[in-house]
NUTI-369780 format. One record per atom (N, C-alpha, C, O): residue in one letter; residue number from 0; atom name; chain; x, y, z. Coordinates in pm, whole numbers, plus 50000, padded with zeros to 5 digits. Each point is the difference from the previous one (the first is absolute). Example, Ala and Ser with C-alpha at 12.3 -4.5 7.8 and 13.67 -1.06 7.14 Angstrom:
+-----+-----+------+-------+-------+-------+-------+
! res !   n ! atom ! chain !     X !     Y !     Z !
+-----+-----+------+-------+-------+-------+-------+
!   a !   0 !    N !     A ! 51319 ! 49431 ! 50780 !
!   a !   0 !   CA !     A ! 49911 ! 50119 ! 50000 !
!   a !   0 !    C !     A ! 50090 ! 50120 ! 50000 !
!   a !   0 !    O !     A ! 50104 ! 49998 ! 50066 !
!   s !   1 !    N !     A ! 49861 ! 50107 ! 49862 !
!   s !   1 !   CA !     A ! 50082 ! 50119 ! 50006 !
!   s !   1 !    C !     A ! 49923 ! 50109 ! 50073 !
!   s !   1 !    O !     A ! 50051 ! 50111 ! 50017 !
+-----+-----+------+-------+-------+-------+-------+
//
This chain:
+-----+-----+------+-------+-------+-------+-------+
! res !   n ! atom ! chain !     X !     Y !     Z !
+-----+-----+------+-------+-------+-------+-------+
!   m !   0 !    N !     A ! 48130 ! 50650 ! 49992 !
!   m !   0 !   CA !     A ! 50102 ! 49909 ! 49953 !
!   m !   0 !    C !     A ! 49951 ! 49941 ! 49867 !
!   m !   0 !    O !     A ! 49885 ! 49959 ! 49989 !
!   p !   1 !    N !     A ! 50202 ! 50039 ! 49911 !
!   p !   1 !   CA !     A ! 49957 ! 49949 ! 49869 !
!   p !   1 !    C !     A ! 49976 ! 49849 ! 50004 !
!   p !   1 !    O !     A ! 50064 ! 49927 ! 50075 !
!   n !   2 !    N !     A ! 49842 ! 50030 ! 49844 !
!   n !   2 !   CA !     A ! 49982 ! 49856 ! 49985 !
!   n !   2 !    C !     A ! 49995 ! 49968 ! 49851 !
!   n !   2 !    O !     A ! 49979 ! 50090 ! 49918 !
!   g !   3 !    N !     A ! 50040 ! 49787 ! 50049 !
!   g !   3 !   CA !     A ! 50006 ! 49961 ! 49860 !
!   g !   3 !    C !     A ! 50141 ! 49965 ! 49960 !
!   g !   3 !    O !     A ! 50092 ! 50005 ! 50081 !
!   w !   4 !    N !     A ! 49924 ! 49961 ! 49792 !
!   w !   4 !   CA !     A ! 50128 ! 49956 ! 49947 !
!   w !   4 !    C !     A ! 50064 ! 50110 ! 49918 !
!   w !   4 !    O !     A ! 49931 ! 50076 ! 49932 !
!   f !   5 !    N !     A ! 50202 ! 49932 ! 50073 !
!   f !   5 !   CA !     A ! 50077 ! 50097 ! 49923 !
!   f !   5 !    C !     A ! 50088 ! 49925 ! 49902 !
!   f !   5 !    O !     A ! 50041 ! 49887 ! 50024 !
!   r !   6 !    N !     A ! 49987 ! 50178 ! 49865 !
!   r !   6 !   CA !     A ! 50078 ! 49940 ! 49891 !
!   r !   6 !    C !     A ! 50134 ! 50071 ! 49985 !
!   r !   6 !    O !     A ! 50016 ! 50112 ! 50049 !
!   p !   7 !    N !     A ! 50080 ! 49825 ! 49884 !
!   p !   7 !   CA !     A ! 50127 ! 50066 ! 49974 !
!   p !   7 !    C !     A ! 49977 ! 50135 ! 49932 !
!   p !   7 !    O !     A ! 49919 ! 50012 ! 49908 !
!   g !   8 !    N !     A ! 50154 ! 50089 ! 50137 !
!   g !   8 !   CA !     A ! 49984 ! 50135 ! 49947 !
!   g !   8 !    C !     A ! 49907 ! 50087 ! 50084 !
!   g !   8 !    O !     A ! 50009 ! 50123 ! 49992 !
!   d !   9 !    N !     A ! 49902 ! 49816 ! 50088 !
!   d !   9 !   CA !     A ! 49914 ! 50078 ! 50090 !
!   d !   9 !    C !     A ! 50085 ! 50058 ! 50112 !
!   d !   9 !    O !     A ! 50099 ! 49940 ! 50041 !
!   r !  10 !    N !     A ! 49863 ! 50177 ! 50008 !
!   r !  10 !   CA !     A ! 50068 ! 50061 ! 50114 !
!   r !  10 !    C !     A ! 49957 ! 49929 ! 50128 !
!   r !  10 !    O !     A ! 49884 ! 49965 ! 50016 !
!   v !  11 !    N !     A ! 50211 ! 50015 ! 50073 !
!   v !  11 !   CA !     A ! 49971 ! 49941 ! 50131 !
!   v !  11 !    C !     A ! 49924 ! 50105 ! 50080 !
!   v !  11 !    O !     A ! 50053 ! 50108 ! 50026 !
!   p !  12 !    N !     A ! 49822 ! 49863 ! 50015 !
!   p !  12 !   CA !     A ! 49919 ! 50101 ! 50067 !
!   p !  12 !    C !     A ! 50034 ! 50019 ! 50148 !
!   p !  12 !    O !     A ! 49984 ! 50110 ! 50054 !
!   v !  13 !    N !     A ! 50064 ! 49784 ! 50011 !
!   v !  13 !   CA !     A ! 50027 ! 50003 ! 50144 !
!   v !  13 !    C !     A ! 50124 ! 49915 ! 50027 !
!   v !  13 !    O !     A ! 50012 ! 49890 ! 49946 !
!   t !  14 !    N !     A ! 50080 ! 50160 ! 50135 !
!   t !  14 !   CA !     A ! 50116 ! 49921 ! 50039 !
!   t !  14 !    C !     A ! 49955 ! 49879 ! 50081 !
!   t !  14 !    O !     A ! 49916 ! 50013 ! 50089 !
!   g !  15 !    N !     A ! 50140 ! 49871 ! 49880 !
!   g !  15 !   CA !     A ! 49964 ! 49882 ! 50078 !
!   g !  15 !    C !     A ! 50044 ! 49870 ! 49936 !
!   g !  15 !    O !     A ! 50083 ! 49998 ! 49910 !
!   i !  16 !    N !     A ! 49860 ! 49895 ! 50140 !
!   i !  16 !   CA !     A ! 50028 ! 49866 ! 49953 !
!   i !  16 !    C !     A ! 49889 ! 49964 ! 49901 !
!   i !  16 !    O !     A ! 49881 ! 50013 ! 50030 !
!   y !  17 !    N !     A ! 50158 ! 49942 ! 49852 !
!   y !  17 !   CA !     A ! 49906 ! 49963 ! 49894 !
!   y !  17 !    C !     A ! 50016 ! 49852 ! 49967 !
!   y !  17 !    O !     A ! 50110 ! 49945 ! 50003 !
!   t !  18 !    N !     A ! 49778 ! 49992 ! 49966 !
!   t !  18 !   CA !     A ! 50001 ! 49864 ! 49949 !
!   t !  18 !    C !     A ! 50024 ! 50006 ! 49850 !
!   t !  18 !    O !     A ! 49928 ! 50070 ! 49928 !
!   a !  19 !    N !     A ! 50173 ! 49858 ! 50025 !
!   a !  19 !   CA !     A ! 50030 ! 49994 ! 49857 !
!   a !  19 !    C !     A ! 49947 ! 49868 ! 49946 !
!   a !  19 !    O !     A ! 50033 ! 49893 ! 50052 !
!   n !  20 !    N !     A ! 49887 ! 50114 ! 49843 !
!   n !  20 !   CA !     A ! 49939 ! 49882 ! 49940 !
!   n !  20 !    C !     A ! 50048 ! 49987 ! 49856 !
!   n !  20 !    O !     A ! 49966 ! 50083 ! 49915 !
!   h !  21 !    N !     A ! 50114 ! 49814 ! 50058 !
!   h !  21 !   CA !     A ! 50061 ! 49980 ! 49868 !
!   h !  21 !    C !     A ! 49916 ! 49904 ! 49915 !
!   h !  21 !    O !     A ! 49913 ! 49929 ! 50050 !
!   d !  22 !    N !     A ! 50117 ! 50073 ! 49821 !
!   d !  22 !   CA !     A ! 49934 ! 49911 ! 49905 !
!   d !  22 !    C !     A ! 50074 ! 49867 ! 49993 !
!   d !  22 !    O !     A ! 50092 ! 49985 ! 49919 !
!   q !  23 !    N !     A ! 49871 ! 49921 ! 50163 !
!   q !  23 !   CA !     A ! 50042 ! 49859 ! 49998 !
!   q !  23 !    C !     A ! 50139 ! 49968 ! 50052 !
!   q !  23 !    O !     A ! 50014 ! 49902 ! 50073 !
!   h !  24 !    N !     A ! 50089 ! 50173 ! 49896 !
!   h !  24 !   CA !     A ! 50136 ! 49954 ! 50027 !
!   h !  24 !    C !     A ! 50043 ! 50011 ! 50145 !
!   h !  24 !    O !     A ! 50099 ! 49938 ! 50039 !
!   r !  25 !    N !     A ! 49829 ! 50139 ! 50042 !
!   r !  25 !   CA !     A ! 50043 ! 50023 ! 50138 !
!   r !  25 !    C !     A ! 49878 ! 50007 ! 50091 !
!   r !  25 !    O !     A ! 49895 ! 50049 ! 49960 !
!   k !  26 !    N !     A ! 50121 ! 49902 ! 50163 !
!   k !  26 !   CA !     A ! 49891 ! 50008 ! 50097 !
!   k !  26 !    C !     A ! 49982 ! 50144 ! 50046 !
!   k !  26 !    O !     A ! 50092 ! 50081 ! 49989 !
!   t !  27 !    N !     A ! 49791 ! 49950 ! 50061 !
!   t !  27 !   CA !     A ! 49972 ! 50131 ! 50056 !
!   t !  27 !    C !     A ! 50098 ! 50027 ! 50114 !
!   t !  27 !    O !     A ! 50030 ! 49911 ! 50080 !
!   h !  28 !    N !     A ! 50020 ! 50213 ! 49926 !
!   h !  28 !   CA !     A ! 50094 ! 50037 ! 50107 !
!   h !  28 !    C !     A ! 49979 ! 50146 ! 50035 !
!   h !  28 !    O !     A ! 49928 ! 50072 ! 49930 !
!   e !  29 !    N !     A ! 50136 ! 49973 ! 50178 !
!   e !  29 !   CA !     A ! 49985 ! 50138 ! 50045 !
!   e !  29 !    C !     A ! 50125 ! 50081 ! 49967 !
!   e !  29 !    O !     A ! 50112 ! 49950 ! 50004 !
!   v !  30 !    N !     A ! 49864 ! 50177 ! 49963 !
!   v !  30 !   CA !     A ! 50107 ! 50094 ! 49968 !
!   v !  30 !    C !     A ! 49972 ! 50134 ! 50067 !
!   v !  30 !    O !     A ! 49885 ! 50031 ! 50032 !
!   f !  31 !    N !     A ! 50220 ! 50048 ! 49990 !
!   f !  31 !   CA !     A ! 49986 ! 50135 ! 50055 !
!   f !  31 !    C !     A ! 50000 ! 50099 ! 49884 !
!   f !  31 !    O !     A ! 50080 ! 49988 ! 49907 !
!   a !  32 !    N !     A ! 49830 ! 50111 ! 50098 !
!   a !  32 !   CA !     A ! 49997 ! 50105 ! 49899 !
!   a !  32 !    C !     A ! 49975 ! 50134 ! 50068 !
!   a !  32 !    O !     A ! 49920 ! 50008 ! 50094 !
!   a !  33 !    N !     A ! 50147 ! 50097 ! 49859 !
!   a !  33 !   CA !     A ! 49989 ! 50133 ! 50059 !
!   a !  33 !    C !     A ! 49906 ! 50088 ! 49917 !
!   a !  33 !    O !     A ! 50003 ! 49996 ! 49877 !
!   e !  34 !    N !     A ! 49916 ! 50081 ! 50191 !
!   e !  34 !   CA !     A ! 49904 ! 50090 ! 49935 !
!   e !  34 !    C !     A ! 50070 ! 50087 ! 49895 !
!   e !  34 !    O !     A ! 50107 ! 50057 ! 50025 !
!   g !  35 !    N !     A ! 49831 ! 49952 ! 49858 !
!   g !  35 !   CA !     A ! 50053 ! 50082 ! 49893 !
!   g !  35 !    C !     A ! 50086 ! 49925 ! 49900 !
!   g !  35 !    O !     A ! 50015 ! 50044 ! 49886 !
!   d !  36 !    N !     A ! 50043 ! 49842 ! 50156 !
!   d !  36 !   CA !     A ! 50076 ! 49917 ! 49906 !
!   d !  36 !    C !     A ! 49903 ! 49937 ! 49901 !
!   d !  36 !    O !     A ! 49879 ! 50005 ! 50020 !
!   k !  37 !    N !     A ! 50175 ! 49935 ! 49875 !
!   k !  37 !   CA !     A ! 49916 ! 49927 ! 49906 !
!   k !  37 !    C !     A ! 50020 ! 49850 ! 50022 !
!   k !  37 !    O !     A ! 50111 ! 49955 ! 50026 !
!   f !  38 !    N !     A ! 49778 ! 49969 ! 49964 !
!   f !  38 !   CA !     A ! 50012 ! 49856 ! 50008 !
!   f !  38 !    C !     A ! 50077 ! 49952 ! 49878 !
!   f !  38 !    O !     A ! 49974 ! 50046 ! 49889 !
!   p !  39 !    N !     A ! 50121 ! 49862 ! 50129 !
!   p !  39 !   CA !     A ! 50084 ! 49955 ! 49889 !
!   p !  39 !    C !     A ! 49941 ! 49881 ! 49925 !
!   p !  39 !    O !     A ! 49909 ! 49932 ! 50048 !
!   n !  40 !    N !     A ! 50146 ! 50044 ! 49832 !
!   n !  40 !   CA !     A ! 49973 ! 49877 ! 49927 !
!   n !  40 !    C !     A ! 50075 ! 49887 ! 50069 !
!   n !  40 !    O !     A ! 50095 ! 50024 ! 50075 !
!   c !  41 !    N !     A ! 49862 ! 49855 ! 49901 !
!   c !  41 !   CA !     A ! 50073 ! 49881 ! 50045 !
!   c !  41 !    C !     A ! 50100 ! 49963 ! 49893 !
!   c !  41 !    O !     A ! 49970 ! 50010 ! 49881 !
!   r !  42 !    N !     A ! 50149 ! 49946 ! 50157 !
!   r !  42 !   CA !     A ! 50102 ! 49959 ! 49903 !
!   r !  42 !    C !     A ! 49960 ! 49875 ! 49922 !
!   r !  42 !    O !     A ! 50047 ! 49978 ! 49889 !
!   m !  43 !    N !     A ! 49864 ! 49942 ! 50170 !
!   m !  43 !   CA !     A ! 49958 ! 49876 ! 49933 !
!   m !  43 !    C !     A ! 49867 ! 50017 ! 49926 !
!   m !  43 !    O !     A ! 49989 ! 49961 ! 49884 !
!   c !  44 !    N !     A ! 49911 ! 50095 ! 50182 !
!   c !  44 !   CA !     A ! 49866 ! 50006 ! 49939 !
!   c !  44 !    C !     A ! 49961 ! 50139 ! 49953 !
!   c !  44 !    O !     A ! 49886 ! 50023 ! 49960 !
!   g !  45 !    N !     A ! 50209 ! 50071 ! 50043 !
!   g !  45 !   CA !     A ! 49976 ! 50134 ! 49946 !
!   g !  45 !    C !     A ! 49887 ! 50073 ! 50070 !
!   g !  45 !    O !     A ! 50004 ! 50021 ! 50121 !
!   e !  46 !    N !     A ! 49895 ! 50016 ! 49803 !
!   e !  46 !   CA !     A ! 49887 ! 50075 ! 50056 !
!   e !  46 !    C !     A ! 49893 ! 49909 ! 50057 !
!   e !  46 !    O !     A ! 49896 ! 50048 ! 50047 !
!   r !  47 !    N !     A ! 50127 ! 49821 ! 49951 !
!   r !  47 !   CA !     A ! 49900 ! 49907 ! 50053 !
!   r !  47 !    C !     A ! 50023 ! 49974 ! 50148 !
!   r !  47 !    O !     A ! 49998 ! 49886 ! 50046 !
!   v !  48 !    N !     A ! 50024 ! 50221 ! 50028 !
!   v !  48 !   CA !     A ! 50012 ! 49997 ! 50146 !
!   v !  48 !    C !     A ! 49912 ! 50114 ! 50051 !
!   v !  48 !    O !     A ! 49987 ! 50103 ! 49935 !
!   n !  49 !    N !     A ! 49952 ! 49877 ! 50182 !
!   n !  49 !   CA !     A ! 49923 ! 50108 ! 50060 !
!   n !  49 !    C !     A ! 50024 ! 50002 ! 50151 !
!   n !  49 !    O !     A ! 50052 ! 49905 ! 50057 !
!   f !  50 !    N !     A ! 49909 ! 50205 ! 50004 !
!   f !  50 !   CA !     A ! 50033 ! 50027 ! 50140 !
!   f !  50 !    C !     A ! 49876 ! 50046 ! 50076 !
!   f !  50 !    O !     A ! 49918 ! 50075 ! 49947 !
!   a !  51 !    N !     A ! 50069 ! 49879 ! 50177 !
!   a !  51 !   CA !     A ! 49891 ! 50045 ! 50087 !
!   a !  51 !    C !     A ! 50059 ! 50037 ! 50136 !
!   a !  51 !    O !     A ! 50088 ! 49931 ! 50051 !
!   l !  52 !    N !     A ! 49861 ! 50178 ! 50006 !
!   l !  52 !   CA !     A ! 50050 ! 50043 ! 50131 !
!   l !  52 !    C !     A ! 49959 ! 49898 ! 50107 !
!   l !  52 !    O !     A ! 49882 ! 49972 ! 50018 !
!   a !  53 !    N !     A ! 50217 ! 49974 ! 50051 !
!   a !  53 !   CA !     A ! 49975 ! 49905 ! 50109 !
!   a !  53 !    C !     A ! 50002 ! 50072 ! 50134 !
!   a !  53 !    O !     A ! 49919 ! 49971 ! 50088 !
!   q !  54 !    N !     A ! 50175 ! 50124 ! 49928 !
!   q !  54 !   CA !     A ! 50015 ! 50072 ! 50127 !
!   q !  54 !    C !     A ! 50066 ! 50134 ! 49976 !
!   q !  54 !    O !     A ! 50115 ! 50007 ! 49955 !
!   a !  55 !    N !     A ! 49813 ! 50101 ! 50074 !
!   a !  55 !   CA !     A ! 50060 ! 50133 ! 49991 !
!   a !  55 !    C !     A ! 50104 ! 50014 ! 50111 !
!   a !  55 !    O !     A ! 49983 ! 49945 ! 50109 !
!   a !  56 !    N !     A ! 50123 ! 50129 ! 49863 !
!   a !  56 !   CA !     A ! 50105 ! 50022 ! 50099 !
!   a !  56 !    C !     A ! 50066 ! 50134 ! 49972 !
!   a !  56 !    O !     A ! 50007 ! 50045 ! 49886 !
!   s !  57 !    N !     A ! 50040 ! 50019 ! 50221 !
!   s !  57 !   CA !     A ! 50072 ! 50126 ! 49981 !
!   s !  57 !    C !     A ! 50149 ! 49971 ! 50003 !
!   s !  57 !    O !     A ! 50045 ! 49904 ! 50062 !
!   r !  58 !    N !     A ! 50030 ! 50181 ! 49871 !
!   r !  58 !   CA !     A ! 50146 ! 49989 ! 50005 !
!   r !  58 !    C !     A ! 50043 ! 50047 ! 50139 !
!   r !  58 !    O !     A ! 49953 ! 50103 ! 50048 !
!   i !  59 !    N !     A ! 50133 ! 49823 ! 50014 !
!   i !  59 !   CA !     A ! 50042 ! 50033 ! 50136 !
!   i !  59 !    C !     A ! 50067 ! 50137 ! 50007 !
!   i !  59 !    O !     A ! 49987 ! 50071 ! 50101 !
!   d !  60 !    N !     A ! 50085 ! 49968 ! 49792 !
!   d !  60 !   CA !     A ! 50067 ! 50130 ! 50002 !
!   d !  60 !    C !     A ! 49902 ! 50115 ! 49978 !
!   d !  60 !    O !     A ! 50038 ! 50117 ! 50014 !
!   e !  61 !    N !     A ! 49837 ! 49853 ! 49951 !
!   e !  61 !   CA !     A ! 49898 ! 50104 ! 49984 !
!   e !  61 !    C !     A ! 49900 ! 50000 ! 50115 !
!   e !  61 !    O !     A ! 49909 ! 50084 ! 50003 !
!   d !  62 !    N !     A ! 50105 ! 49823 ! 50091 !
!   d !  62 !   CA !     A ! 49910 ! 49991 ! 50115 !
!   d !  62 !    C !     A ! 50051 ! 50092 ! 50109 !
!   d !  62 !    O !     A ! 50111 ! 49984 ! 50050 !
!   t !  63 !    N !     A ! 49806 ! 50114 ! 49988 !
!   t !  63 !   CA !     A ! 50043 ! 50101 ! 50098 !
!   t !  63 !    C !     A ! 50021 ! 49942 ! 50140 !
!   t !  63 !    O !     A ! 50055 ! 50068 ! 50086 !
!   g !  64 !    N !     A ! 49903 ! 49809 ! 49937 !
!   g !  64 !   CA !     A ! 50020 ! 49938 ! 50130 !
!   g !  64 !    C !     A ! 50140 ! 49947 ! 50022 !
!   g !  64 !    O !     A ! 50035 ! 49960 ! 50111 !
!   f !  65 !    N !     A ! 50046 ! 50041 ! 49784 !
!   f !  65 !   CA !     A ! 50136 ! 49948 ! 50010 !
!   f !  65 !    C !     A ! 50101 ! 50110 ! 49972 !
!   f !  65 !    O !     A ! 49975 ! 50091 ! 49920 !
!   g !  66 !    N !     A ! 50139 ! 49901 ! 50147 !
!   g !  66 !   CA !     A ! 50109 ! 50094 ! 49974 !
!   g !  66 !    C !     A ! 50087 ! 49947 ! 49887 !
!   g !  66 !    O !     A ! 49971 ! 49895 ! 49942 !
!   k !  67 !    N !     A ! 50133 ! 50178 ! 50029 !
!   k !  67 !   CA !     A ! 50094 ! 49955 ! 49898 !
!   k !  67 !    C !     A ! 50081 ! 49883 ! 50053 !
!   k !  67 !    O !     A ! 50035 ! 49995 ! 50118 !
!   a !  68 !    N !     A ! 49994 ! 49913 ! 49794 !
!   a !  68 !   CA !     A ! 50082 ! 49885 ! 50038 !
!   a !  68 !    C !     A ! 50142 ! 50047 ! 50027 !
!   a !  68 !    O !     A ! 50050 ! 50090 ! 49933 !
!   t !  69 !    N !     A ! 50013 ! 49849 ! 50164 !
!   t !  69 !   CA !     A ! 50138 ! 50033 ! 50031 !
!   t !  69 !    C !     A ! 50086 ! 49877 ! 49974 !
!   t !  69 !    O !     A ! 49953 ! 49886 ! 50011 !
!   k !  70 !    N !     A ! 50170 ! 50138 ! 49954 !
!   k !  70 !   CA !     A ! 50091 ! 49889 ! 49978 !
!   k !  70 !    C !     A ! 50042 ! 49945 ! 50135 !
!   k !  70 !    O !     A ! 50027 ! 50075 ! 50094 !
!   i !  71 !    N !     A ! 49978 ! 49795 ! 49914 !
!   i !  71 !   CA !     A ! 50046 ! 49935 ! 50123 !
!   i !  71 !    C !     A ! 50151 ! 49990 ! 49994 !
!   i !  71 !    O !     A ! 50057 ! 49945 ! 49906 !
!   k !  72 !    N !     A ! 50005 ! 50110 ! 50196 !
!   k !  72 !   CA !     A ! 50146 ! 49997 ! 50006 !
!   k !  72 !    C !     A ! 50045 ! 49866 ! 50057 !
!   k !  72 !    O !     A ! 49940 ! 49950 ! 50095 !
!   p !  73 !    N !     A ! 50163 ! 49992 ! 49848 !
!   p !  73 !   CA !     A ! 50050 ! 49874 ! 50055 !
!   p !  73 !    C !     A ! 50053 ! 50021 ! 50141 !
!   p !  73 !    O !     A ! 50053 ! 50106 ! 50033 !
!   a !  74 !    N !     A ! 49933 ! 49792 ! 50049 !
!   a !  74 !   CA !     A ! 50049 ! 50008 ! 50137 !
!   a !  74 !    C !     A ! 50151 ! 50015 ! 50001 !
!   a !  74 !    O !     A ! 50070 ! 49942 ! 49916 !
!   k !  75 !    N !     A ! 49980 ! 50136 ! 50180 !
!   k !  75 !   CA !     A ! 50144 ! 50016 ! 50012 !
!   k !  75 !    C !     A ! 50060 ! 49872 ! 50054 !
!   k !  75 !    O !     A ! 49942 ! 49935 ! 50087 !
!   k !  76 !    N !     A ! 50176 ! 50030 ! 49861 !
!   k !  76 !   CA !     A ! 50068 ! 49881 ! 50048 !
!   k !  76 !    C !     A ! 50059 ! 50029 ! 50137 !
!   k !  76 !    O !     A ! 50060 ! 50105 ! 50023 !
!   r !  77 !    N !     A ! 49922 ! 49800 ! 50066 !
!   r !  77 !   CA !     A ! 50059 ! 50014 ! 50133 !
!   r !  77 !    C !     A ! 50146 ! 49963 ! 49995 !
!   r !  77 !    O !     A ! 50042 ! 49909 ! 49928 !
!   k !  78 !    N !     A ! 50035 ! 50164 ! 50150 !
!   k !  78 !   CA !     A ! 50143 ! 49968 ! 50012 !
!   k !  78 !    C !     A ! 50013 ! 49878 ! 50090 !
!   k !  78 !    O !     A ! 49935 ! 49991 ! 50104 !
!   k !  79 !    N !     A ! 50149 ! 49915 ! 49854 !
!   k !  79 !   CA !     A ! 50023 ! 49883 ! 50081 !
!   k !  79 !    C !     A ! 50087 ! 50040 ! 50119 !
!   k !  79 !    O !     A ! 50096 ! 50076 ! 49989 !
!   k !  80 !    N !     A ! 49865 ! 49869 ! 50126 !
!   k !  80 !   CA !     A ! 50081 ! 50025 ! 50120 !
!   k !  80 !    C !     A ! 50122 ! 49911 ! 49996 !
!   k !  80 !    O !     A ! 49994 ! 49883 ! 49964 !
!   s !  81 !    N !     A ! 50117 ! 50175 ! 50074 !
!   s !  81 !   CA !     A ! 50122 ! 49918 ! 50007 !
!   s !  81 !    C !     A ! 50003 ! 49931 ! 50136 !
!   s !  81 !    O !     A ! 49925 ! 50037 ! 50090 !
!   a !  82 !    N !     A ! 50158 ! 49865 ! 49924 !
!   a !  82 !   CA !     A ! 50006 ! 49920 ! 50122 !
!   a !  82 !    C !     A ! 50030 ! 50085 ! 50123 !
!   a !  82 !    O !     A ! 49962 ! 49962 ! 50111 !
!   g !  83 !    N !     A ! 50106 ! 50150 ! 49872 !
!   g !  83 !   CA !     A ! 50038 ! 50084 ! 50112 !
!   g !  83 !    C !     A ! 49893 ! 50101 ! 50040 !
!   g !  83 !    O !     A ! 50012 ! 50063 ! 50105 !
!   d !  84 !    N !     A ! 49879 ! 49956 ! 49809 !
!   d !  84 !   CA !     A ! 49895 ! 50098 ! 50034 !
!   d !  84 !    C !     A ! 49907 ! 49943 ! 50104 !
!   d !  84 !    O !     A ! 49973 ! 49879 ! 50003 !
!   g !  85 !    N !     A ! 49979 ! 50206 ! 50079 !
!   g !  85 !   CA !     A ! 49911 ! 49978 ! 50094 !
!   g !  85 !    C !     A ! 49909 ! 49936 ! 50068 !
!   g !  85 !    O !     A ! 49948 ! 50053 ! 50099 !
+-----+-----+------+-------+-------+-------+-------+
//
């Protein structure tokens, strides 16, 4: 697992949750990044942001332990019984 800090433009080495550390304007926070993507610039501090892997994670759709997600069908509406039914 990689350790150290990554800068905007670096490739994300491992899919997971990263700690984002900005230059003064924002508190440290966590973000999700996918392997192979590039870390982005911050809209406020530009390249003065860096990222550290907090927790590696796999994408659920790439985990062989899970099947494909299925759409949940809405429950069928029950017919109201009339006063003369049963």
